[in-house]
N, C-alpha and C positions, 0 to 999 in steps of 0.2 A: 312235819314236824314231828317228832316224836310225844303226845300227852304227860309221859311219866318224866317229859326229860324239860315243862316248862317254868318256864318262872313265873312267878307273882307279875308283875309286868309284860311276860310275851300271851298272859292267856286277856291278863286283860283288854290287851290289843285286838284281842277275837271282836270284829263286828257283831252290836245285838241286836236280833232283831225283834221290829218295835208293831204295833200298830199307832199310826199317829191319830187315830181319832180319838181312844182312850188313854194309849202310853200302855200298853199292859205288852209282858216281857211274854205271855202264856202264846205262843204263836206255836201253831201243829200242820203240821203237815196233811192236806189228806190229794189220795193215789197218788201220789209222788211228784204229785207238779202242783197245785193249790194250797200256797202258804195261807190259812186264814187267823184270824186270832177268836183264842178261844173264850175269852170275857161277852165281844161281840159280835161276832161274827164276820167284824170287816177284812175284804179280802186286799187292802190297800196295804200290805205291811213294807217297814221300811228299816233301810240299818241306821247303827252310829257308834261310836265311839261311847265304852258307859257311860264314863263322866258329862260325853254330850249328856245321853240321854239323862241319865242323875240330873241333870241342870234345868232339862225339861221336864222333868215332871215333881223336882222342886220351885220350879219355876208357876207351874198349874193350881199342884194341891197348897201349895207355901207350906211344905215339909219335906225334908226327906225320904226317900224307898225304905222301908222296915224290911 
């Protein structure tokens, strides 16, 4: 898919990678094969739809992500 032709809906349907322990979206790749959370160092990375992740964040922290 050509990134220049993505609609907002298309873009929002791309899964986000997040840390299930701290819900950070700051996921980095080490040596092209190990994903880890830059905030807490966890390597247990998961994916979700952005709306699903926002709901998890709101439930845990009691506010929307800014």
